[in-house]
C-alpha positions as CSV (number, residue, x, y, z in Angstrom):
1,M,0.0,0.0,0.0
2,L,2.8,2.4,0.9
3,S,4.5,1.8,-2.5
4,L,1.3,2.7,-4.3
5,L,0.9,5.9,-2.3
6,V,4.5,6.8,-3.2
7,L,3.9,6.1,-6.9
8,L,0.5,7.9,-7.1
9,P,1.9,11.5,-7.7
10,F,4.1,10.1,-10.4
11,V,1.2,8.3,-12.1
12,Q,-0.9,11.5,-11.9
13,S,1.9,13.5,-13.4
14,A,2.4,11.0,-16.2
15,L,-1.4,11.1,-17.0
16,S,-1.5,14.9,-17.1
17,A,1.6,15.1,-19.3
18,C,-0.5,14.2,-22.3
19,T,-1.7,16.4,-25.2
20,G,-5.4,17.1,-25.4
21,T,-7.1,18.3,-28.6
22,I,-10.3,20.4,-28.8
23,S,-12.2,20.4,-32.0
24,S,-15.6,20.9,-30.5
25,L,-17.1,21.5,-27.1
26,D,-17.5,17.8,-26.6
27,D,-13.7,17.4,-26.5
28,I,-13.1,19.8,-23.6
29,A,-13.6,17.5,-20.6
30,A,-10.9,15.1,-21.8
31,A,-8.5,17.7,-23.1
32,V,-8.2,19.7,-19.9
33,K,-6.9,16.7,-18.1
34,C,-3.7,17.2,-20.0
35,T,-1.0,19.9,-19.6
36,T,-0.8,20.6,-23.3
37,V,-4.0,21.6,-25.0
38,N,-4.3,22.2,-28.7
39,I,-7.4,24.0,-30.0
40,N,-8.4,23.5,-33.6
41,S,-10.7,25.7,-35.7
42,F,-14.4,25.2,-35.1
43,T,-17.7,27.0,-34.6
44,V,-19.1,27.1,-31.1
45,P,-22.9,26.5,-31.2
46,A,-25.1,29.6,-30.7
47,G,-26.0,30.3,-27.1
48,Q,-23.2,28.1,-25.7
49,G,-20.0,29.2,-24.0
50,F,-16.5,27.8,-24.7
51,E,-15.1,27.3,-21.2
52,I,-11.8,25.7,-20.3
53,D,-10.6,25.2,-16.7
54,L,-7.0,24.2,-17.0
55,L,-4.5,22.3,-14.9
56,D,-1.7,24.4,-13.3
57,G,1.2,24.9,-15.8
58,T,-0.8,24.0,-18.9
59,T,0.3,25.3,-22.3
60,V,-2.6,26.1,-24.7
61,N,-2.0,26.4,-28.5
62,L,-4.7,28.0,-30.6
63,N,-4.2,26.3,-33.9
64,G,-7.1,27.8,-35.8
65,D,-9.8,30.4,-35.8
66,I,-12.9,30.1,-33.5
67,K,-16.3,31.4,-34.5
68,F,-19.2,31.8,-32.1
69,G,-22.8,31.2,-33.3
70,N,-25.1,34.1,-33.0
71,K,-27.9,34.2,-30.3
72,T,-29.2,37.0,-28.1
73,W,-27.9,35.8,-24.7
74,A,-25.7,37.2,-21.9
75,G,-22.5,35.1,-22.6
76,P,-19.6,35.1,-22.0
77,L,-18.5,33.4,-25.2
78,F,-15.1,32.2,-24.0
79,T,-13.7,31.7,-20.5
80,V,-10.2,30.4,-19.7
81,S,-9.2,29.7,-16.1
82,G,-6.0,28.3,-14.5
83,K,-2.7,29.1,-12.9
84,S,0.7,29.5,-14.5
85,I,-0.8,29.1,-18.0
86,T,0.9,29.8,-21.3
87,F,-1.7,30.6,-23.9
88,N,-0.4,30.9,-27.4
89,G,-2.9,32.4,-29.8
90,N,-0.5,32.1,-32.8
91,G,-2.2,35.0,-34.4
92,H,-5.6,33.2,-34.7
93,T,-9.0,34.8,-34.3
94,L,-11.8,34.6,-31.9
95,D,-14.8,35.9,-34.0
96,G,-17.6,37.3,-31.8
97,G,-20.0,37.9,-34.7
98,G,-20.6,41.5,-33.6
99,P,-22.7,42.7,-36.6
100,F,-25.5,40.3,-35.5
101,Y,-25.8,42.2,-32.2
102,W,-24.7,45.7,-33.0
103,D,-27.6,48.2,-32.8
104,G,-25.8,51.4,-31.6
105,L,-27.0,50.8,-28.0
106,G,-24.4,48.5,-26.6
107,G,-25.4,47.6,-23.0
108,N,-28.0,50.4,-22.9
109,G,-30.9,48.4,-24.5
110,G,-31.7,46.7,-27.7
111,V,-30.8,43.0,-28.1
112,T,-29.1,41.1,-25.3
113,K,-25.4,40.9,-26.1
114,P,-22.8,38.5,-24.7
115,A,-20.8,40.8,-22.3
116,P,-18.0,40.4,-21.7
117,M,-17.1,38.4,-24.8
118,I,-14.1,36.8,-23.0
119,K,-13.3,36.2,-19.4
120,I,-9.6,35.8,-18.6
121,R,-9.0,34.1,-15.2
122,I,-5.5,32.8,-15.6
123,S,-2.0,33.7,-14.4
124,G,1.0,33.4,-16.7
125,T,1.0,34.6,-20.2
126,Y,-1.8,35.2,-22.8
127,R,-0.4,36.2,-26.2
128,D,-1.0,36.7,-29.9
129,V,-4.8,36.4,-30.0
130,K,-6.9,38.4,-32.4
131,V,-10.5,39.3,-31.4
132,L,-12.8,40.3,-34.3
133,N,-16.1,42.1,-33.8
134,S,-16.9,41.6,-30.1
135,P,-20.7,41.9,-29.4
136,A,-20.0,44.4,-26.6
137,R,-17.3,44.5,-23.9
138,T,-14.3,42.4,-25.0
139,Y,-12.1,41.2,-22.2
140,S,-12.9,41.0,-18.5
141,V,-9.6,40.3,-16.7
142,S,-9.5,38.9,-13.1
143,N,-6.2,37.0,-13.0
144,P,-5.4,34.9,-9.8
145,A,-1.7,35.9,-9.9
146,A,0.6,37.8,-12.1
147,L,-0.4,37.8,-15.8
148,V,1.1,39.3,-18.9
149,M,-1.2,39.9,-21.9
150,T,0.8,40.7,-25.0
151,G,0.7,41.0,-28.8
152,L,-3.2,41.1,-28.9
153,T,-5.5,42.6,-31.4
154,I,-9.1,43.8,-30.9
155,D,-10.6,44.8,-34.2
156,N,-14.0,46.3,-33.9
157,S,-13.4,48.8,-36.7
158,L,-16.5,47.6,-38.5
159,G,-18.5,49.0,-35.6
160,D,-17.5,52.5,-36.5
161,L,-20.1,52.4,-39.3
162,P,-23.9,52.6,-38.9
163,N,-26.0,49.6,-39.8
164,S,-29.7,49.0,-40.4
165,N,-30.4,48.7,-36.7
166,S,-28.4,51.7,-35.3
167,A,-30.5,54.7,-36.5
168,G,-27.5,56.3,-38.1
169,K,-25.2,56.0,-35.1
170,A,-22.0,53.9,-35.0
171,A,-23.3,50.3,-34.8
172,G,-20.7,49.2,-32.2
173,H,-21.2,50.6,-28.7
174,N,-19.8,49.7,-25.2
175,T,-17.1,47.7,-26.9
176,D,-14.5,48.2,-24.2
177,G,-11.1,46.6,-24.9
178,F,-10.0,45.5,-21.4
179,D,-12.0,45.8,-18.2
180,A,-9.7,45.1,-15.3
181,S,-10.6,44.5,-11.7
182,T,-7.4,42.8,-10.5
183,T,-3.8,42.9,-9.3
184,D,-0.4,42.2,-11.0
185,L,-1.5,42.6,-14.6
186,T,0.5,43.8,-17.6
187,I,-1.1,44.5,-20.9
188,Q,1.3,45.4,-23.6
189,N,2.2,45.7,-27.3
190,S,-1.5,45.3,-28.4
191,V,-3.8,47.2,-30.9
192,I,-7.3,48.0,-29.9
193,H,-9.8,49.6,-32.3
194,N,-13.2,50.0,-30.6
195,Q,-16.0,52.3,-29.6
196,D,-15.5,52.6,-25.8
197,D,-12.7,52.6,-23.3
198,C,-9.5,51.1,-24.6
199,L,-8.7,50.1,-21.0
200,A,-11.0,50.6,-18.0
201,I,-9.6,49.9,-14.5
202,N,-12.4,49.5,-12.0
203,R,-10.4,48.4,-9.0
204,G,-7.0,46.8,-8.3
205,S,-3.3,47.5,-8.0
206,N,0.0,47.0,-9.8
207,I,-1.5,47.3,-13.3
208,V,0.7,48.3,-16.2
209,F,-0.6,49.3,-19.6
210,Q,2.3,49.9,-22.0
211,G,3.2,50.1,-25.7
212,N,-0.4,49.7,-26.9
213,T,-2.3,51.5,-29.7
214,C,-5.8,52.7,-29.0
215,I,-7.9,53.7,-32.0
216,G,-11.3,55.3,-32.2
217,G,-12.7,54.8,-28.7
218,H,-13.0,56.7,-25.4
219,G,-9.3,56.6,-24.3
220,I,-7.5,55.0,-21.4
221,S,-9.5,55.1,-18.2
222,V,-9.3,54.6,-14.5
223,G,-12.9,54.0,-13.6
224,S,-15.6,54.4,-13.4
225,I,-14.9,54.1,-9.6
226,D,-17.8,52.9,-7.4
227,S,-18.1,52.6,-3.6
228,G,-15.7,50.6,-1.5
229,V,-12.9,50.4,-4.1
230,T,-9.2,50.8,-3.9
231,V,-7.0,51.6,-6.9
232,N,-3.3,51.9,-6.4
233,G,-0.1,51.7,-8.5
234,I,-1.3,52.1,-12.1
235,V,1.3,52.8,-14.8
236,I,0.2,54.0,-18.2
237,T,3.3,54.3,-20.4
238,G,4.4,54.5,-24.1
239,N,0.9,54.1,-25.6
240,T,-0.4,55.7,-28.8
241,I,-3.9,57.0,-28.7
242,I,-5.5,58.0,-32.1
243,D,-8.9,59.7,-32.7
244,N,-10.4,58.9,-29.3
245,D,-12.9,61.0,-27.4
246,Q,-10.3,61.6,-24.7
247,A,-6.8,60.5,-24.3
248,L,-6.5,59.9,-20.6
249,R,-9.4,59.8,-18.1
250,I,-10.1,59.2,-14.4
251,K,-13.8,59.0,-13.7
252,T,-15.4,58.4,-10.3
253,K,-19.1,58.1,-9.6
254,S,-20.6,61.1,-7.9
255,A,-22.5,58.8,-5.4
256,A,-19.5,56.6,-4.6
257,T,-18.3,56.5,-1.0
258,G,-15.3,54.9,0.8
259,S,-13.0,54.6,-2.2
260,T,-9.4,55.6,-2.7
261,V,-7.5,56.1,-6.0
262,T,-3.8,56.8,-5.7
263,N,-0.4,56.5,-7.5
264,I,-1.5,56.9,-11.1
265,T,1.6,57.4,-13.3
266,Y,1.6,58.5,-16.9
267,S,4.7,58.6,-19.1
268,G,5.7,58.7,-22.8
269,N,2.1,58.5,-24.2
270,T,1.3,60.1,-27.5
271,A,-2.3,61.1,-28.5
272,T,-3.6,62.8,-31.7
273,G,-7.0,63.7,-33.0
274,I,-8.6,63.8,-29.5
275,K,-12.2,65.0,-29.9
276,R,-13.3,66.1,-26.4
277,F,-10.7,66.2,-23.7
278,G,-6.9,65.7,-23.7
279,V,-7.0,64.8,-20.0
280,I,-10.2,64.6,-17.9
281,I,-10.4,63.9,-14.2
282,D,-14.1,63.9,-13.3
283,Q,-15.8,63.0,-10.0
284,S,-19.3,63.6,-11.3
285,Y,-19.8,60.3,-13.3
286,P,-22.2,59.4,-15.0
287,D,-22.4,63.1,-15.7
288,T,-19.6,64.9,-17.5
289,L,-18.3,67.9,-15.5
290,G,-21.5,67.9,-13.4
291,T,-21.7,68.2,-9.6
292,P,-18.8,66.2,-8.2
293,G,-19.0,63.8,-5.3
294,T,-16.6,63.7,-2.4
295,G,-16.6,60.0,-1.5
296,V,-13.5,59.0,-3.6
297,K,-10.2,60.3,-2.4
298,L,-7.8,60.9,-5.3
299,S,-4.1,61.5,-4.9
300,G,-0.7,61.0,-6.6
301,V,-1.7,61.5,-10.2
302,N,1.6,62.3,-11.9
303,F,3.2,62.7,-15.4
304,V,6.8,61.6,-15.4
305,S,9.5,61.5,-18.0
306,P,9.4,60.8,-20.9
307,K,6.9,63.5,-21.7
308,T,3.3,62.7,-22.6
309,T,2.1,64.7,-25.6
310,I,-1.5,65.2,-26.6
311,S,-3.0,67.0,-29.5
312,V,-6.8,67.8,-29.4
313,V,-9.0,69.0,-32.2
314,S,-10.5,72.5,-32.4
315,G,-13.2,72.9,-29.8
316,A,-12.0,70.2,-27.5
317,Q,-10.7,70.9,-24.0
318,K,-7.0,70.4,-23.2
319,V,-7.4,69.5,-19.6
320,A,-10.5,69.4,-17.3
321,V,-10.3,68.6,-13.6
322,N,-13.6,68.4,-11.6
323,C,-13.0,67.3,-8.0
324,G,-15.3,67.2,-5.1
325,S,-14.5,69.6,-2.3
326,G,-11.5,68.2,-0.5
327,S,-11.4,64.9,-2.3
328,C,-8.4,65.6,-4.5
329,T,-5.3,65.9,-2.4
330,G,-1.5,66.3,-2.4
331,S,0.8,67.7,-5.1
332,W,0.5,66.4,-8.6
333,N,3.6,66.9,-10.8
334,W,2.4,67.5,-14.4
335,A,5.7,68.9,-15.8
336,N,5.9,66.1,-18.3
337,L,2.5,66.7,-19.9
338,A,2.1,68.8,-23.0
339,V,-1.3,69.4,-24.6
340,S,-1.8,71.4,-27.8
341,G,-4.8,72.6,-29.8
342,G,-8.3,73.2,-28.6
343,K,-9.1,75.4,-25.6
344,A,-8.3,75.4,-21.9
345,G,-10.7,73.5,-19.6
346,S,-11.6,74.3,-16.0
347,I,-10.0,73.0,-12.9
348,V,-12.5,72.8,-10.0
349,N,-11.8,72.4,-6.3
350,F,-8.1,71.6,-6.7
351,S,-4.9,73.6,-6.7
352,G,-2.3,70.9,-6.4
353,I,-1.2,70.5,-10.0
354,T,2.3,71.8,-10.6
355,G,4.5,72.3,-13.6
356,F,1.7,72.6,-16.1
357,S,-0.5,75.4,-17.5
358,Q,-2.9,75.4,-20.4
């Protein structure tokens, strides 16, 4: 009996050191017992989710494009979970079938849309995956330990155009690139073309967003921040922001209480064609520059070298800061921020910005 107990871990290890192949949802249960999982091209039936819960240390190879059948349901379409995972997309595509759902309303009505399209619940590395036409929000990230997401593409460019269901508006809406409520996350070297936030950080710490390109959306956001939330240690660096509504934004809910946002650092970002605000910090969400709340304490928002340069269009505001009374604190060094074009915005209830004038 003792010898069997001694051998059992080795037997289990040998069994898991197999290669599983997924060519349909029916293959998942057997494949995830292995520590190498190969995913071939197939179509996921409408109204069903593709969910893989992986063994620790698994390597996943996406070897073909995945399409998801169209149905009005809440989703998500794809969920991957596990620890110390290496997920190699190999440049293949997860096609969300967005045009079937897009009606210009996103999550604000119309048909029910799978949102998020993809839930990432792994630590390790997730790389080289292309998402095409997400129905609404694309990635929701809640990694259990450190995760690097790199070399990704989100292409919702078709959603910039109206369709027969969008009443002349852009058909895509609320197509956030990455929604992050997590710790120890790096998103890098990726391209996001969408119709909402490129990145939205709702809570968490030690999050780095670097070397990415954001096209056509609402910019890089911290928030919206709700009650009982802590955000700390966010680095936004070396990104290129093109034709977005705003380049950089911090938005906190006017009704939020008991929350803290601190140590937000920007460096080396370049933004062009910005339509509304170069930088906006607004504590009146969901309003824009309305009556700010005082329940989110905001501090340590700094621009460090290399310089962040932002160009806004005629009529846009360079910088707008709308703080609740006493809720923005400390000294914020903005010497490494340069904003050109447009007009000066207002700075309300805060005098701690240094090194910058508009």
